[in-house]
ZAFI-20543 format. One record per atom (N, C-alpha, C): residue number from 1; atom name; x, y, z. Coordinates in Angstrom, 2 decimals. Each point is the difference from the previous one (the first is absolute). Example, Ala and Ser with C-alpha at 12.3 -4.5 7.8 and 13.67 -1.06 7.14 Angstrom:
# residues 2
{rec 1; "N"; {13.19; -5.69; 7.80}}
{rec 1; "CA"; {-0.89; 1.19; 0.00}}
{rec 1; "C"; {0.90; 1.20; 0.00}}
{rec 2; "N"; {-0.35; 1.05; -0.72}}
{rec 2; "CA"; {0.82; 1.19; 0.06}}
{rec 2; "C"; {-0.77; 1.09; 0.73}}
***
This chain:
# residues 105
{rec 1; "N"; {122.26; -41.75; 106.12}}
{rec 1; "CA"; {0.29; -1.25; -0.67}}
{rec 1; "C"; {1.19; 0.22; -0.93}}
{rec 2; "N"; {1.03; -0.86; 0.04}}
{rec 2; "CA"; {1.21; 0.15; -0.79}}
{rec 2; "C"; {-0.22; -0.56; -1.41}}
{rec 3; "N"; {0.60; 0.69; -0.97}}
{rec 3; "CA"; {-0.09; -0.44; -1.40}}
{rec 3; "C"; {1.01; -1.12; -0.22}}
{rec 4; "N"; {-0.39; -1.00; -0.77}}
{rec 4; "CA"; {0.86; -1.14; -0.28}}
{rec 4; "C"; {1.02; 0.37; -1.06}}
{rec 5; "N"; {1.30; 0.02; 0.37}}
{rec 5; "CA"; {1.06; 0.38; -0.93}}
{rec 5; "C"; {0.16; -1.02; -1.12}}
{rec 6; "N"; {-0.21; -1.27; 0.28}}
{rec 6; "CA"; {0.15; -1.04; -1.01}}
{rec 6; "C"; {-0.95; 0.22; -1.16}}
{rec 7; "N"; {-1.23; 0.36; 0.27}}
{rec 7; "CA"; {-0.97; 0.23; -1.06}}
{rec 7; "C"; {0.43; 1.16; -0.89}}
{rec 8; "N"; {0.46; 1.09; 0.58}}
{rec 8; "CA"; {0.41; 1.15; -0.82}}
{rec 8; "C"; {1.24; -0.34; -0.84}}
{rec 9; "N"; {0.93; -0.78; 0.54}}
{rec 9; "CA"; {1.18; -0.41; -0.77}}
{rec 9; "C"; {-0.41; -0.91; -1.16}}
{rec 10; "N"; {-0.94; -0.88; 0.24}}
{rec 10; "CA"; {-0.50; -0.88; -1.08}}
{rec 10; "C"; {-0.66; 0.83; -1.08}}
{rec 11; "N"; {-0.76; 1.03; 0.40}}
{rec 11; "CA"; {-0.64; 0.87; -0.99}}
{rec 11; "C"; {1.05; 0.70; -0.87}}
{rec 12; "N"; {1.07; 0.47; 0.63}}
{rec 12; "CA"; {1.05; 0.68; -0.76}}
{rec 12; "C"; {0.67; -0.97; -0.97}}
{rec 13; "N"; {0.32; -1.19; 0.46}}
{rec 13; "CA"; {0.63; -0.99; -0.87}}
{rec 13; "C"; {-0.91; -0.38; -1.15}}
{rec 14; "N"; {-1.29; -0.12; 0.26}}
{rec 14; "CA"; {-0.96; -0.33; -1.05}}
{rec 14; "C"; {-0.04; 1.12; -1.04}}
{rec 15; "N"; {-0.04; 1.25; 0.45}}
{rec 15; "CA"; {-0.03; 1.13; -0.93}}
{rec 15; "C"; {1.29; 0.07; -0.82}}
{rec 16; "N"; {1.14; -0.28; 0.63}}
{rec 16; "CA"; {1.26; 0.02; -0.73}}
{rec 16; "C"; {0.02; -1.07; -1.08}}
{rec 17; "N"; {-0.50; -1.19; 0.28}}
{rec 17; "CA"; {-0.05; -1.07; -0.98}}
{rec 17; "C"; {-0.92; 0.37; -1.16}}
{rec 18; "N"; {-1.10; 0.67; 0.28}}
{rec 18; "CA"; {-0.94; 0.38; -1.04}}
{rec 18; "C"; {0.61; 1.03; -0.94}}
{rec 19; "N"; {0.94; 0.82; 0.46}}
{rec 19; "CA"; {0.60; 1.03; -0.82}}
{rec 19; "C"; {1.16; -0.50; -0.85}}
{rec 20; "N"; {0.51; -1.20; 0.28}}
{rec 20; "CA"; {1.11; -0.54; -0.77}}
{rec 20; "C"; {-0.47; -0.42; -1.39}}
{rec 21; "N"; {0.84; 0.28; -1.00}}
{rec 21; "CA"; {-0.31; -0.41; -1.36}}
{rec 21; "C"; {1.13; -0.87; -0.53}}
{rec 22; "N"; {-0.36; -0.92; -0.85}}
{rec 22; "CA"; {1.00; -0.84; -0.64}}
{rec 22; "C"; {0.85; 0.87; -0.92}}
{rec 23; "N"; {1.31; -0.25; -0.09}}
{rec 23; "CA"; {0.83; 0.80; -0.89}}
{rec 23; "C"; {-0.32; -0.30; -1.47}}
{rec 24; "N"; {0.22; 0.98; -0.86}}
{rec 24; "CA"; {-0.18; -0.23; -1.43}}
{rec 24; "C"; {1.03; -1.01; -0.48}}
{rec 25; "N"; {-0.38; -0.76; -1.00}}
{rec 25; "CA"; {0.91; -0.98; -0.57}}
{rec 25; "C"; {0.47; 0.48; -1.37}}
{rec 26; "N"; {1.21; -0.43; -0.36}}
{rec 26; "CA"; {0.62; 0.41; -1.26}}
{rec 26; "C"; {0.55; -1.22; -0.72}}
{rec 27; "N"; {-0.21; -0.02; -1.32}}
{rec 27; "CA"; {0.59; -1.05; -0.84}}
{rec 27; "C"; {1.42; 0.44; -0.36}}
{rec 28; "N"; {0.94; -0.93; 0.11}}
{rec 28; "CA"; {1.36; 0.24; -0.46}}
{rec 28; "C"; {0.06; -0.60; -1.40}}
{rec 29; "N"; {0.28; 0.87; -0.99}}
{rec 29; "CA"; {-0.02; -0.40; -1.40}}
{rec 29; "C"; {1.42; -0.06; -0.56}}
{rec 30; "N"; {0.27; -1.04; -0.78}}
{rec 30; "CA"; {1.24; -0.09; -0.76}}
{rec 30; "C"; {-0.34; 0.31; -1.46}}
{rec 31; "N"; {0.84; 0.82; -0.65}}
{rec 31; "CA"; {-0.26; 0.43; -1.36}}
{rec 31; "C"; {0.98; -0.67; -0.96}}
{rec 32; "N"; {-0.50; -0.32; -1.19}}
{rec 32; "CA"; {0.84; -0.64; -1.02}}
{rec 32; "C"; {0.98; 0.99; -0.60}}
{rec 33; "N"; {1.16; -0.50; -0.36}}
{rec 33; "CA"; {0.96; 0.77; -0.79}}
{rec 33; "C"; {0.72; -0.99; -0.91}}
{rec 34; "N"; {0.79; 0.51; -0.92}}
{rec 34; "CA"; {0.67; -0.86; -0.98}}
{rec 34; "C"; {1.37; -0.49; 0.44}}
{rec 35; "N"; {0.41; 0.32; 1.23}}
{rec 35; "CA"; {1.37; -0.31; 0.42}}
{rec 35; "C"; {0.10; -0.92; 1.21}}
{rec 36; "N"; {-0.91; 0.10; 0.93}}
{rec 36; "CA"; {0.07; -0.82; 1.22}}
{rec 36; "C"; {-0.30; -1.46; -0.35}}
{rec 37; "N"; {0.85; -0.90; 0.44}}
{rec 37; "CA"; {-0.18; -1.42; -0.33}}
{rec 37; "C"; {-1.17; -0.59; 0.79}}
{rec 38; "N"; {-0.60; -1.00; -0.59}}
{rec 38; "CA"; {-1.11; -0.71; 0.66}}
{rec 38; "C"; {0.49; -0.67; 1.28}}
{rec 39; "N"; {1.19; -0.55; -0.04}}
{rec 39; "CA"; {0.56; -0.67; 1.18}}
{rec 39; "C"; {0.17; 0.98; 1.15}}
{rec 40; "N"; {0.43; 1.24; -0.31}}
{rec 40; "CA"; {0.18; 1.01; 1.04}}
{rec 40; "C"; {-1.35; 0.36; 0.63}}
{rec 41; "N"; {-1.05; 0.14; -0.81}}
{rec 41; "CA"; {-1.32; 0.33; 0.52}}
{rec 41; "C"; {-0.50; -1.12; 0.90}}
{rec 42; "N"; {0.20; -1.25; -0.40}}
{rec 42; "CA"; {-0.39; -1.13; 0.85}}
{rec 42; "C"; {0.76; 0.04; 1.32}}
{rec 43; "N"; {1.30; 0.29; -0.06}}
{rec 43; "CA"; {0.81; 0.07; 1.21}}
{rec 43; "C"; {-0.50; 1.12; 0.93}}
{rec 44; "N"; {-0.35; 1.15; -0.57}}
{rec 44; "CA"; {-0.56; 1.12; 0.78}}
{rec 44; "C"; {-1.28; -0.45; 0.70}}
{rec 45; "N"; {-0.87; -0.67; -0.73}}
{rec 45; "CA"; {-1.28; -0.45; 0.56}}
{rec 45; "C"; {0.20; -1.04; 1.11}}
{rec 46; "N"; {1.00; -0.84; -0.16}}
{rec 46; "CA"; {0.28; -1.01; 1.02}}
{rec 46; "C"; {0.65; 0.61; 1.25}}
{rec 47; "N"; {0.93; 0.93; -0.19}}
{rec 47; "CA"; {0.76; 0.51; 1.15}}
{rec 47; "C"; {-0.70; 1.14; 0.71}}
{rec 48; "N"; {-0.52; 0.96; -0.73}}
{rec 48; "CA"; {-0.61; 1.18; 0.63}}
{rec 48; "C"; {-1.46; -0.26; 0.37}}
{rec 49; "N"; {-0.71; -0.73; -0.88}}
{rec 49; "CA"; {-1.44; -0.20; 0.22}}
{rec 49; "C"; {-0.33; -1.38; 0.54}}
{rec 50; "N"; {1.00; -0.84; 0.19}}
{rec 50; "CA"; {-0.14; -1.34; 0.61}}
{rec 50; "C"; {-1.01; -0.87; -0.74}}
{rec 51; "N"; {0.06; 0.03; -1.34}}
{rec 51; "CA"; {-0.85; -0.85; -0.83}}
{rec 51; "C"; {0.74; -1.30; -0.28}}
{rec 52; "N"; {-0.77; -1.08; -0.14}}
{rec 52; "CA"; {0.65; -1.24; -0.42}}
{rec 52; "C"; {0.31; 0.09; -1.49}}
{rec 53; "N"; {0.78; -0.92; -0.52}}
{rec 53; "CA"; {0.47; 0.08; -1.38}}
{rec 53; "C"; {-1.16; 0.01; -1.00}}
{rec 54; "N"; {-1.02; -0.83; 0.23}}
{rec 54; "CA"; {-1.14; -0.05; -0.93}}
{rec 54; "C"; {-0.75; 1.33; -0.04}}
{rec 55; "N"; {-0.28; 0.57; 1.17}}
{rec 55; "CA"; {-0.72; 1.27; 0.05}}
{rec 55; "C"; {0.86; 1.14; -0.56}}
{rec 56; "N"; {1.29; -0.01; 0.31}}
{rec 56; "CA"; {0.90; 1.03; -0.53}}
{rec 56; "C"; {0.06; -0.07; -1.52}}
{rec 57; "N"; {0.03; -1.19; -0.55}}
{rec 57; "CA"; {0.03; -0.17; -1.46}}
{rec 57; "C"; {-1.30; 0.49; -0.62}}
{rec 58; "N"; {-1.13; -0.30; 0.63}}
{rec 58; "CA"; {-1.30; 0.46; -0.51}}
{rec 58; "C"; {-0.07; 1.52; -0.02}}
{rec 59; "N"; {0.44; 0.64; 1.07}}
{rec 59; "CA"; {-0.02; 1.47; 0.07}}
{rec 59; "C"; {0.97; 0.58; -1.03}}
{rec 60; "N"; {1.18; -0.59; -0.14}}
{rec 60; "CA"; {0.98; 0.47; -0.98}}
{rec 60; "C"; {-0.58; -0.08; -1.41}}
{rec 61; "N"; {-0.73; -1.07; -0.31}}
{rec 61; "CA"; {-0.61; -0.13; -1.33}}
{rec 61; "C"; {-1.10; 1.04; -0.21}}
{rec 62; "N"; {-0.74; 0.34; 1.07}}
{rec 62; "CA"; {-0.97; 1.10; -0.11}}
{rec 62; "C"; {0.71; 1.30; -0.35}}
{rec 63; "N"; {1.11; 0.26; 0.67}}
{rec 63; "CA"; {0.78; 1.21; -0.28}}
{rec 63; "C"; {0.45; -0.02; -1.46}}
{rec 64; "N"; {0.49; -1.12; -0.45}}
{rec 64; "CA"; {0.54; -0.12; -1.35}}
{rec 64; "C"; {-1.09; 0.16; -1.07}}
{rec 65; "N"; {-1.14; -0.66; 0.19}}
{rec 65; "CA"; {-1.05; -0.01; -1.03}}
{rec 65; "C"; {-0.98; 1.16; 0.11}}
{rec 66; "N"; {-0.29; 0.46; 1.22}}
{rec 66; "CA"; {-1.02; 1.04; 0.18}}
{rec 66; "C"; {0.59; 1.37; 0.32}}
{rec 67; "N"; {1.30; 0.07; 0.17}}
{rec 67; "CA"; {0.64; 1.28; 0.27}}
{rec 67; "C"; {0.21; 0.30; 1.47}}
{rec 68; "N"; {-0.74; -0.67; 0.87}}
{rec 68; "CA"; {0.21; 0.14; 1.43}}
{rec 68; "C"; {-0.63; -1.16; 0.74}}
{rec 69; "N"; {0.45; -0.17; 1.23}}
{rec 69; "CA"; {-0.52; -1.07; 0.84}}
{rec 69; "C"; {-0.03; 0.45; 1.45}}
{rec 70; "N"; {-0.91; -0.57; 0.75}}
{rec 70; "CA"; {-0.15; 0.34; 1.42}}
{rec 70; "C"; {0.90; -0.93; 0.82}}
{rec 71; "N"; {1.00; 0.60; 0.64}}
{rec 71; "CA"; {0.92; -0.78; 0.82}}
{rec 71; "C"; {-0.59; -0.29; 1.38}}
{rec 72; "N"; {-0.90; 0.87; 0.48}}
{rec 72; "CA"; {-0.62; -0.20; 1.30}}
{rec 72; "C"; {-0.84; 1.20; 0.38}}
{rec 73; "N"; {-0.76; -0.15; 1.08}}
{rec 73; "CA"; {-0.85; 1.08; 0.52}}
{rec 73; "C"; {0.37; 0.20; 1.47}}
{rec 74; "N"; {0.32; 1.26; 0.33}}
{rec 74; "CA"; {0.52; 0.32; 1.33}}
{rec 74; "C"; {-0.51; 1.36; 0.46}}
{rec 75; "N"; {0.25; 0.32; 1.26}}
{rec 75; "CA"; {-0.23; 1.36; 0.47}}
{rec 75; "C"; {1.02; 0.91; -0.69}}
{rec 76; "N"; {-0.25; 1.31; 0.03}}
{rec 76; "CA"; {0.86; 0.93; -0.73}}
{rec 76; "C"; {1.47; -0.11; 0.43}}
{rec 77; "N"; {0.25; -0.03; 1.29}}
{rec 77; "CA"; {1.38; 0.00; 0.48}}
{rec 77; "C"; {0.75; -1.26; -0.43}}
{rec 78; "N"; {-0.65; -1.14; 0.10}}
{rec 78; "CA"; {0.65; -1.25; -0.42}}
{rec 78; "C"; {0.19; -0.01; -1.50}}
{rec 79; "N"; {-1.00; 0.46; -0.75}}
{rec 79; "CA"; {0.11; 0.08; -1.45}}
{rec 79; "C"; {1.14; 0.90; -0.44}}
{rec 80; "N"; {0.13; 1.16; 0.64}}
{rec 80; "CA"; {1.08; 0.92; -0.34}}
{rec 80; "C"; {1.37; -0.63; 0.26}}
{rec 81; "N"; {0.10; -0.75; 1.08}}
{rec 81; "CA"; {1.26; -0.69; 0.32}}
{rec 81; "C"; {0.32; -1.04; -1.07}}
{rec 82; "N"; {-1.01; -0.74; -0.44}}
{rec 82; "CA"; {0.22; -1.03; -1.04}}
{rec 82; "C"; {0.41; 0.66; -1.31}}
{rec 83; "N"; {-0.66; 1.10; -0.38}}
{rec 83; "CA"; {0.36; 0.72; -1.23}}
{rec 83; "C"; {1.45; 0.46; 0.07}}
{rec 84; "N"; {0.40; 0.58; 1.12}}
{rec 84; "CA"; {1.39; 0.46; 0.16}}
{rec 84; "C"; {0.98; -1.17; -0.10}}
{rec 85; "N"; {-0.35; -1.13; 0.57}}
{rec 85; "CA"; {0.87; -1.18; -0.06}}
{rec 85; "C"; {0.16; -0.50; -1.43}}
{rec 86; "N"; {-1.10; -0.02; -0.76}}
{rec 86; "CA"; {0.06; -0.41; -1.40}}
{rec 86; "C"; {0.91; 0.94; -0.78}}
{rec 87; "N"; {-0.20; 1.30; 0.16}}
{rec 87; "CA"; {0.82; 0.97; -0.74}}
{rec 87; "C"; {1.47; -0.11; 0.38}}
{rec 88; "N"; {0.29; -0.21; 1.28}}
{rec 88; "CA"; {1.38; -0.14; 0.46}}
{rec 88; "C"; {0.65; -1.24; -0.62}}
{rec 89; "N"; {-0.70; -1.14; 0.01}}
{rec 89; "CA"; {0.56; -1.23; -0.57}}
{rec 89; "C"; {0.15; 0.12; -1.51}}
{rec 90; "N"; {-0.96; 0.65; -0.66}}
{rec 90; "CA"; {0.08; 0.17; -1.46}}
{rec 90; "C"; {1.20; 0.87; -0.37}}
{rec 91; "N"; {0.18; 1.11; 0.71}}
{rec 91; "CA"; {1.16; 0.87; -0.28}}
{rec 91; "C"; {1.32; -0.75; 0.23}}
{rec 92; "N"; {0.04; -0.73; 1.10}}
{rec 92; "CA"; {1.21; -0.75; 0.34}}
{rec 92; "C"; {0.36; -1.00; -1.11}}
{rec 93; "N"; {-1.03; -0.55; -0.65}}
{rec 93; "CA"; {0.22; -0.99; -1.06}}
{rec 93; "C"; {-0.11; 0.62; -1.39}}
{rec 94; "N"; {-0.04; 1.32; -0.06}}
{rec 94; "CA"; {-0.02; 0.78; -1.25}}
{rec 94; "C"; {-1.20; -0.32; -0.89}}
{rec 95; "N"; {-1.17; -0.11; 0.63}}
{rec 95; "CA"; {-1.26; -0.18; -0.73}}
{rec 95; "C"; {-0.88; 1.23; 0.24}}
{rec 96; "N"; {-0.80; 0.38; -1.00}}
{rec 96; "CA"; {-0.90; 1.15; 0.14}}
{rec 96; "C"; {-1.39; -0.36; 0.52}}
{rec 97; "N"; {-0.12; -1.11; 0.71}}
{rec 97; "CA"; {-1.31; -0.48; 0.46}}
{rec 97; "C"; {-0.74; 1.09; 0.78}}
{rec 98; "N"; {-1.23; 0.26; -0.42}}
{rec 98; "CA"; {-0.83; 1.00; 0.67}}
{rec 98; "C"; {-1.03; -0.71; 0.87}}
{rec 99; "N"; {-0.21; 0.55; 1.19}}
{rec 99; "CA"; {-0.96; -0.52; 0.95}}
{rec 99; "C"; {-0.76; 1.18; 0.57}}
{rec 100; "N"; {-1.31; -0.13; 0.18}}
{rec 100; "CA"; {-0.80; 1.13; 0.49}}
{rec 100; "C"; {-1.11; -0.47; 0.93}}
{rec 101; "N"; {-0.63; 0.97; 0.66}}
{rec 101; "CA"; {-1.14; -0.26; 0.89}}
{rec 101; "C"; {-1.26; 0.57; -0.62}}
{rec 102; "N"; {-1.11; -0.71; 0.19}}
{rec 102; "CA"; {-1.31; 0.48; -0.42}}
{rec 102; "C"; {-1.00; -0.36; 1.08}}
{rec 103; "N"; {-0.74; 1.00; 0.48}}
{rec 103; "CA"; {-0.97; -0.26; 1.07}}
{rec 103; "C"; {-1.11; -0.92; -0.50}}
{rec 104; "N"; {-0.36; -0.97; 0.82}}
{rec 104; "CA"; {-1.09; -0.93; -0.32}}
{rec 104; "C"; {-1.31; 0.77; 0.12}}
{rec 105; "N"; {-0.84; -0.11; -1.01}}
{rec 105; "CA"; {-1.29; 0.72; 0.02}}
{rec 105; "C"; {-0.97; -0.59; 0.96}}
***
């Protein structure tokens, strides 16, 4: 009696799906400083993080009043790219804006 190849392939695919794990998520944080303008932070949030003006303003005010704000939550690779983009734009515009990643607990 011949073994059914379809069944064994389905078993393998099922086992592969069971072994997959969701990637860790990371918060992209913007840090307050005494030099970066509020308008620049709002522009960063709108262009890099695709926030609307109201949400960008709310996050910017969190940065200003609480010392930091969450710009978004992403996988590590996407978060690292966003952090690099923020630092590149800040340097280009001569601002010391700091941006960092923190793993979501």
